[in-house]
PyMOL CGO cylinders between C-alpha atoms (Angstrom):
from pymol import cmd
from pymol.cgo import CYLINDER

trace = [
    CYLINDER, 20.88, -228.72, 20.23, 21.37, -228.21, 16.49, 0.3, 1, 1, 1, 1, 1, 1,
    CYLINDER, 21.37, -228.21, 16.49, 24.32, -226.31, 15.06, 0.3, 1, 1, 1, 1, 1, 1,
    CYLINDER, 24.32, -226.31, 15.06, 22.15, -223.36, 14.01, 0.3, 1, 1, 1, 1, 1, 1,
    CYLINDER, 22.15, -223.36, 14.01, 20.70, -223.05, 17.51, 0.3, 1, 1, 1, 1, 1, 1,
    CYLINDER, 20.70, -223.05, 17.51, 24.19, -223.21, 19.02, 0.3, 1, 1, 1, 1, 1, 1,
    CYLINDER, 24.19, -223.21, 19.02, 25.35, -220.37, 16.78, 0.3, 1, 1, 1, 1, 1, 1,
    CYLINDER, 25.35, -220.37, 16.78, 22.23, -218.34, 17.55, 0.3, 1, 1, 1, 1, 1, 1,
    CYLINDER, 22.23, -218.34, 17.55, 22.78, -218.89, 21.27, 0.3, 1, 1, 1, 1, 1, 1,
    CYLINDER, 22.78, -218.89, 21.27, 26.46, -217.93, 20.95, 0.3, 1, 1, 1, 1, 1, 1,
    CYLINDER, 26.46, -217.93, 20.95, 25.60, -214.73, 19.07, 0.3, 1, 1, 1, 1, 1, 1,
    CYLINDER, 25.60, -214.73, 19.07, 22.86, -213.79, 21.55, 0.3, 1, 1, 1, 1, 1, 1,
    CYLINDER, 22.86, -213.79, 21.55, 25.03, -214.51, 24.60, 0.3, 1, 1, 1, 1, 1, 1,
    CYLINDER, 25.03, -214.51, 24.60, 27.49, -211.76, 23.70, 0.3, 1, 1, 1, 1, 1, 1,
    CYLINDER, 27.49, -211.76, 23.70, 30.30, -213.75, 25.31, 0.3, 1, 1, 1, 1, 1, 1,
    CYLINDER, 30.30, -213.75, 25.31, 31.92, -215.10, 22.14, 0.3, 1, 1, 1, 1, 1, 1,
    CYLINDER, 31.92, -215.10, 22.14, 31.85, -212.22, 19.66, 0.3, 1, 1, 1, 1, 1, 1,
    CYLINDER, 31.85, -212.22, 19.66, 35.51, -212.79, 18.72, 0.3, 1, 1, 1, 1, 1, 1,
    CYLINDER, 35.51, -212.79, 18.72, 35.02, -216.53, 18.18, 0.3, 1, 1, 1, 1, 1, 1,
    CYLINDER, 35.02, -216.53, 18.18, 32.05, -216.65, 15.79, 0.3, 1, 1, 1, 1, 1, 1,
    CYLINDER, 32.05, -216.65, 15.79, 33.00, -218.12, 12.43, 0.3, 1, 1, 1, 1, 1, 1,
    CYLINDER, 33.00, -218.12, 12.43, 32.17, -216.04, 9.38, 0.3, 1, 1, 1, 1, 1, 1,
    CYLINDER, 32.17, -216.04, 9.38, 30.49, -218.99, 7.66, 0.3, 1, 1, 1, 1, 1, 1,
    CYLINDER, 30.49, -218.99, 7.66, 28.42, -219.67, 10.78, 0.3, 1, 1, 1, 1, 1, 1,
    CYLINDER, 28.42, -219.67, 10.78, 27.20, -216.06, 10.92, 0.3, 1, 1, 1, 1, 1, 1,
    CYLINDER, 27.20, -216.06, 10.92, 26.53, -216.09, 7.17, 0.3, 1, 1, 1, 1, 1, 1,
    CYLINDER, 26.53, -216.09, 7.17, 24.47, -219.29, 7.48, 0.3, 1, 1, 1, 1, 1, 1,
    CYLINDER, 24.47, -219.29, 7.48, 22.61, -217.91, 10.50, 0.3, 1, 1, 1, 1, 1, 1,
    CYLINDER, 22.61, -217.91, 10.50, 21.47, -214.85, 8.54, 0.3, 1, 1, 1, 1, 1, 1,
    CYLINDER, 21.47, -214.85, 8.54, 20.44, -216.92, 5.51, 0.3, 1, 1, 1, 1, 1, 1,
    CYLINDER, 20.44, -216.92, 5.51, 18.55, -219.24, 7.86, 0.3, 1, 1, 1, 1, 1, 1,
    CYLINDER, 18.55, -219.24, 7.86, 16.74, -216.23, 9.32, 0.3, 1, 1, 1, 1, 1, 1,
    CYLINDER, 16.74, -216.23, 9.32, 15.45, -215.34, 5.86, 0.3, 1, 1, 1, 1, 1, 1,
    CYLINDER, 15.45, -215.34, 5.86, 17.96, -212.74, 4.73, 0.3, 1, 1, 1, 1, 1, 1,
    CYLINDER, 17.96, -212.74, 4.73, 18.92, -212.45, 1.07, 0.3, 1, 1, 1, 1, 1, 1,
    CYLINDER, 18.92, -212.45, 1.07, 22.59, -211.96, 0.31, 0.3, 1, 1, 1, 1, 1, 1,
    CYLINDER, 22.59, -211.96, 0.31, 24.40, -210.02, -2.38, 0.3, 1, 1, 1, 1, 1, 1,
    CYLINDER, 24.40, -210.02, -2.38, 28.17, -210.30, -2.67, 0.3, 1, 1, 1, 1, 1, 1,
    CYLINDER, 28.17, -210.30, -2.67, 30.42, -207.55, -3.99, 0.3, 1, 1, 1, 1, 1, 1,
    CYLINDER, 30.42, -207.55, -3.99, 34.10, -208.31, -3.48, 0.3, 1, 1, 1, 1, 1, 1,
    CYLINDER, 34.10, -208.31, -3.48, 34.51, -209.44, 0.10, 0.3, 1, 1, 1, 1, 1, 1,
    CYLINDER, 34.51, -209.44, 0.10, 31.38, -207.55, 1.22, 0.3, 1, 1, 1, 1, 1, 1,
    CYLINDER, 31.38, -207.55, 1.22, 28.38, -209.76, 1.92, 0.3, 1, 1, 1, 1, 1, 1,
    CYLINDER, 28.38, -209.76, 1.92, 25.31, -207.54, 2.04, 0.3, 1, 1, 1, 1, 1, 1,
    CYLINDER, 25.31, -207.54, 2.04, 22.22, -209.00, 3.72, 0.3, 1, 1, 1, 1, 1, 1,
    CYLINDER, 22.22, -209.00, 3.72, 18.70, -207.64, 3.34, 0.3, 1, 1, 1, 1, 1, 1,
    CYLINDER, 18.70, -207.64, 3.34, 15.25, -208.74, 4.42, 0.3, 1, 1, 1, 1, 1, 1,
    CYLINDER, 15.25, -208.74, 4.42, 11.99, -207.02, 3.41, 0.3, 1, 1, 1, 1, 1, 1,
    CYLINDER, 11.99, -207.02, 3.41, 10.73, -206.56, 6.98, 0.3, 1, 1, 1, 1, 1, 1,
    CYLINDER, 10.73, -206.56, 6.98, 14.08, -205.30, 8.36, 0.3, 1, 1, 1, 1, 1, 1,
    CYLINDER, 14.08, -205.30, 8.36, 14.95, -201.67, 7.66, 0.3, 1, 1, 1, 1, 1, 1,
    CYLINDER, 14.95, -201.67, 7.66, 18.68, -202.00, 8.33, 0.3, 1, 1, 1, 1, 1, 1,
    CYLINDER, 18.68, -202.00, 8.33, 21.15, -203.57, 5.91, 0.3, 1, 1, 1, 1, 1, 1,
    CYLINDER, 21.15, -203.57, 5.91, 23.85, -205.86, 7.31, 0.3, 1, 1, 1, 1, 1, 1,
    CYLINDER, 23.85, -205.86, 7.31, 27.27, -205.74, 5.66, 0.3, 1, 1, 1, 1, 1, 1,
    CYLINDER, 27.27, -205.74, 5.66, 29.64, -208.54, 6.69, 0.3, 1, 1, 1, 1, 1, 1,
    CYLINDER, 29.64, -208.54, 6.69, 33.29, -208.96, 5.77, 0.3, 1, 1, 1, 1, 1, 1,
    CYLINDER, 33.29, -208.96, 5.77, 35.38, -211.94, 6.84, 0.3, 1, 1, 1, 1, 1, 1,
    CYLINDER, 35.38, -211.94, 6.84, 38.37, -211.44, 9.11, 0.3, 1, 1, 1, 1, 1, 1,
    CYLINDER, 38.37, -211.44, 9.11, 40.24, -214.59, 8.19, 0.3, 1, 1, 1, 1, 1, 1,
    CYLINDER, 40.24, -214.59, 8.19, 37.77, -217.36, 8.97, 0.3, 1, 1, 1, 1, 1, 1,
    CYLINDER, 37.77, -217.36, 8.97, 36.05, -215.36, 11.75, 0.3, 1, 1, 1, 1, 1, 1,
    CYLINDER, 36.05, -215.36, 11.75, 33.37, -212.70, 11.69, 0.3, 1, 1, 1, 1, 1, 1,
    CYLINDER, 33.37, -212.70, 11.69, 34.37, -209.25, 12.92, 0.3, 1, 1, 1, 1, 1, 1,
    CYLINDER, 34.37, -209.25, 12.92, 33.20, -208.74, 16.53, 0.3, 1, 1, 1, 1, 1, 1,
    CYLINDER, 33.20, -208.74, 16.53, 31.41, -205.44, 15.83, 0.3, 1, 1, 1, 1, 1, 1,
    CYLINDER, 31.41, -205.44, 15.83, 29.45, -207.12, 13.03, 0.3, 1, 1, 1, 1, 1, 1,
    CYLINDER, 29.45, -207.12, 13.03, 28.42, -209.94, 15.39, 0.3, 1, 1, 1, 1, 1, 1,
    CYLINDER, 28.42, -209.94, 15.39, 27.11, -207.22, 17.75, 0.3, 1, 1, 1, 1, 1, 1,
    CYLINDER, 27.11, -207.22, 17.75, 25.15, -205.66, 14.86, 0.3, 1, 1, 1, 1, 1, 1,
    CYLINDER, 25.15, -205.66, 14.86, 23.57, -209.02, 14.02, 0.3, 1, 1, 1, 1, 1, 1,
    CYLINDER, 23.57, -209.02, 14.02, 22.70, -209.59, 17.70, 0.3, 1, 1, 1, 1, 1, 1,
    CYLINDER, 22.70, -209.59, 17.70, 21.09, -206.16, 17.86, 0.3, 1, 1, 1, 1, 1, 1,
    CYLINDER, 21.09, -206.16, 17.86, 18.89, -206.91, 14.83, 0.3, 1, 1, 1, 1, 1, 1,
    CYLINDER, 18.89, -206.91, 14.83, 17.89, -210.36, 16.10, 0.3, 1, 1, 1, 1, 1, 1,
    CYLINDER, 17.89, -210.36, 16.10, 16.76, -208.82, 19.38, 0.3, 1, 1, 1, 1, 1, 1,
    CYLINDER, 16.76, -208.82, 19.38, 15.16, -205.71, 17.85, 0.3, 1, 1, 1, 1, 1, 1,
    CYLINDER, 15.16, -205.71, 17.85, 13.11, -207.63, 15.29, 0.3, 1, 1, 1, 1, 1, 1,
    CYLINDER, 13.11, -207.63, 15.29, 12.65, -210.79, 17.42, 0.3, 1, 1, 1, 1, 1, 1,
    CYLINDER, 12.65, -210.79, 17.42, 14.14, -213.00, 14.68, 0.3, 1, 1, 1, 1, 1, 1,
    CYLINDER, 14.14, -213.00, 14.68, 15.57, -215.81, 16.81, 0.3, 1, 1, 1, 1, 1, 1,
    CYLINDER, 15.57, -215.81, 16.81, 12.38, -217.84, 17.23, 0.3, 1, 1, 1, 1, 1, 1,
    CYLINDER, 12.38, -217.84, 17.23, 12.24, -219.33, 20.72, 0.3, 1, 1, 1, 1, 1, 1,
    CYLINDER, 12.24, -219.33, 20.72, 15.80, -218.28, 21.51, 0.3, 1, 1, 1, 1, 1, 1,
]
cmd.load_cgo(trace, "trace")
């Protein structure tokens, strides 16, 4: 299983929200076709076919758990994870 699929599976499982690396979540969103704009430590992700905007901020080298839940919600809602 590739690294991107492992991260996608970890995000979708909901069991590791506190252990998802910020860079991993960032790369997952870019890999799913999101564009990113950075203002300070805010990383703002948009995609033309997704109404919601995702705003990520690092918490050390990890992603914030509530932001991982937001990403999971969007992946499920818009069926962005491919076969996962």
